[in-house]
MINURO-419827 format. One record per residue (C-alpha): residue number from 1; x, y, z. Coordinates in pm, whole numbers, plus 50000, padded with zeros to 5 digits. Layout:
N
i  X  Y  Z
NUM  X  Y  Z
...
REM end
This chain:
260
i  X  Y  Z
1  50933  97300  49213
2  50863  97453  49556
3  50998  97532  49900
4  50902  97439  50256
5  51105  97637  50506
6  51471  97568  50423
7  51384  97269  50203
8  51367  97280  49823
9  51142  97024  49653
10  51118  96896  49298
11  50841  96658  49186
12  50853  96530  48827
13  50558  96328  48692
14  50698  96114  48408
15  50523  95933  48122
16  50676  95752  47826
17  50499  95593  47530
18  50660  95346  47289
19  50504  95189  46980
20  50683  94925  46772
21  50577  94628  46563
22  50508  94302  46742
23  50730  93996  46711
24  51087  93986  46584
25  51230  93760  46856
26  51311  93450  46653
27  51403  93123  46819
28  51678  93079  46559
29  51869  93367  46723
30  52035  93242  47045
31  51996  93470  47344
32  52349  93526  47473
33  52359  93892  47580
34  52008  93949  47721
35  51967  93658  47962
36  52028  93869  48272
37  51712  94077  48238
38  51581  94268  48537
39  51283  94504  48548
40  51350  94796  48784
41  51333  95174  48813
42  51641  95221  48593
43  51469  95088  48278
44  51102  95157  48358
45  51078  95448  48112
46  51324  95309  47854
47  51205  95227  47503
48  51418  94909  47500
49  51466  94742  47838
50  51685  94452  47728
51  52056  94488  47811
52  52176  94335  47482
53  52089  94296  47114
54  51972  93933  47098
55  51620  94019  47214
56  51392  94303  47100
57  51154  94498  47324
58  50853  94494  47091
59  50488  94596  47114
60  50316  94911  47237
61  50352  95019  47599
62  50310  95318  47827
63  50510  95376  48144
64  50407  95624  48410
65  50524  95733  48752
66  50696  96009  48943
67  51047  96120  49031
68  51106  96339  49335
69  51389  96507  49523
70  51412  96727  49834
71  51724  96908  49960
72  51775  97102  50282
73  52000  97404  50336
74  52259  97187  50515
75  52278  96940  50219
76  52053  96669  50367
77  51883  96505  50068
78  51590  96270  50008
79  51480  96148  49665
80  51357  95859  49460
81  51117  95733  49197
82  50807  95511  49167
83  50618  95379  48867
84  50450  95108  48662
85  50395  95020  48295
86  50116  94879  48079
87  50153  94687  47750
88  49856  94738  47516
89  49894  94440  47282
90  50137  94182  47153
91  50308  93880  47306
92  50535  93951  47599
93  50904  93950  47499
94  51011  93924  47865
95  51096  93610  48069
96  50838  93479  48315
97  50827  93611  48673
98  51016  93930  48589
99  50727  94155  48695
100  50671  94291  48345
101  50572  93973  48156
102  50197  94048  48201
103  50015  94342  48042
104  50017  94537  48369
105  50357  94534  48535
106  50461  94523  48899
107  50545  94848  49074
108  50913  94943  49089
109  51075  95218  49291
110  51375  95359  49467
111  51444  95575  49774
112  51771  95767  49821
113  51877  95932  50145
114  52189  96138  50219
115  52196  96227  50593
116  52553  96367  50573
117  52787  96457  50290
118  52992  96133  50310
119  52709  95880  50342
120  52456  95772  50078
121  52179  95522  50152
122  51944  95369  49896
123  51653  95128  49894
124  51520  94965  49575
125  51215  94743  49545
126  50968  94565  49317
127  50613  94534  49451
128  50362  94279  49319
129  50070  94444  49138
130  49822  94177  49256
131  49904  94102  49620
132  50122  94407  49695
133  50399  94179  49818
134  50767  94265  49782
135  50920  94051  49507
136  51260  94217  49531
137  51424  94437  49795
138  51772  94585  49785
139  51935  94802  50053
140  52273  94964  49994
141  52515  95225  50122
142  52829  95412  50015
143  53041  95575  50287
144  53349  95793  50256
145  53504  96040  50014
146  53585  95954  49652
147  53951  95896  49749
148  53860  95614  49992
149  53514  95468  50030
150  53340  95146  50134
151  53009  95015  50007
152  52764  94740  50087
153  52449  94593  49941
154  52183  94357  50078
155  51957  94179  49828
156  51638  93984  49900
157  51460  93798  49618
158  51135  93619  49692
159  51127  93470  49343
160  51395  93493  49078
161  51317  93442  48706
162  51436  93114  48560
163  51632  93146  48238
164  51718  92776  48225
165  51521  92463  48304
166  51757  92371  48590
167  51763  92710  48761
168  51466  92792  48980
169  51548  93008  49281
170  51232  93065  49482
171  51408  93276  49741
172  51753  93422  49789
173  51936  93657  50024
174  52272  93799  49930
175  52524  94039  50083
176  52795  94234  49899
177  53069  94435  50068
178  53359  94617  49906
179  53604  94905  49922
180  53801  95124  49683
181  54100  95353  49737
182  54228  95616  49494
183  54606  95596  49534
184  54688  95866  49278
185  54493  96068  49022
186  54526  95775  48780
187  54557  95460  48994
188  54301  95300  49224
189  54264  94963  49395
190  53939  94791  49484
191  53807  94468  49627
192  53473  94301  49688
193  53321  93995  49853
194  52979  93848  49771
195  52807  93607  50010
196  52491  93398  49976
197  52308  93430  50309
198  52051  93163  50219
199  52316  92896  50162
200  52554  93046  50420
201  52854  93052  50186
202  53072  93293  49992
203  52983  93316  49622
204  53278  93518  49490
205  53548  93766  49581
206  53782  93981  49375
207  54068  94227  49396
208  54191  94461  49127
209  54401  94756  49015
210  54243  95026  48795
211  54445  95270  48586
212  54255  95565  48436
213  54380  95786  48152
214  54189  96048  47949
215  54201  95807  47653
216  54166  95467  47822
217  54096  95264  48136
218  54303  94955  48223
219  54181  94704  48483
220  54398  94418  48613
221  54236  94189  48865
222  54196  93851  49029
223  53863  93684  49099
224  53759  93364  49275
225  53420  93203  49221
226  53299  92943  49470
227  52992  92834  49272
228  53006  92498  49097
229  52955  92477  48720
230  52951  92114  48606
231  53269  91959  48745
232  53437  92297  48798
233  53443  92441  49149
234  53633  92727  49314
235  53723  92876  48978
236  54003  93136  48974
237  54023  93403  48703
238  54285  93664  48616
239  54138  93965  48440
240  54287  94219  48201
241  54043  94470  48056
242  54132  94763  47834
243  53864  95024  47763
244  53940  95277  47490
245  53727  95584  47549
246  53460  95624  47276
247  53585  95309  47096
248  53506  95002  47304
249  53643  94725  47526
250  53909  94458  47488
251  53883  94201  47767
252  54010  93865  47878
253  53877  93702  48193
254  53565  93818  48376
255  53438  94156  48491
256  53579  94303  48810
257  53308  94469  49014
258  53388  94817  49133
259  53588  94917  48824
260  53475  95203  48603
REM end
């Protein structure tokens, strides 16, 4: 922790070490809740990086890097993180081309910038450990107060991991734009559109109403998906999701982005 003029700085070197037995990921257990695996700065130092329970993050690994943050007297803020991990032994439990399937992982990081109080900018990336090429880049913003704000996100993937034999996206560009308005202390509305820039077409859009109570959150929404699955195309979904605080979720339909 230190100061430079009116700026306050915080630099936090971070290391995590995890040791577990190898194996445990049996083919007899279908992988339903951990297919959408992504290695980034949010799970770099986590003991278990998988989002679900159908796959185990086994073996012995060490993750190292740095977190940093600088704030000026007039609330201008710059921060982020950067790091890498190394797996000592054991077979990789991760899918191919995720940046962490080899013993030495790719570099992952994030930069956050707040030039004014009502605007947040962020840049996330994954950098190849061998050729120092960007494998993933993501640029986003959130503008406005909590009562009414808009957000956007640009995603560039040079190579996306293939979880099925038929899916092999070598490159993809995607744009997401949305907005949310807090009508009352308990009721908010939100909408979002997602567009594939590589194919030049809209992937999905949604609109929803969110009711928040100290004991529960209720989301009612409508979503259209323009991707084709088998013979289905332009699928429309009505969503009702009830979240009981500290108990769990009850849901029918699909998730509405932008809800809490």
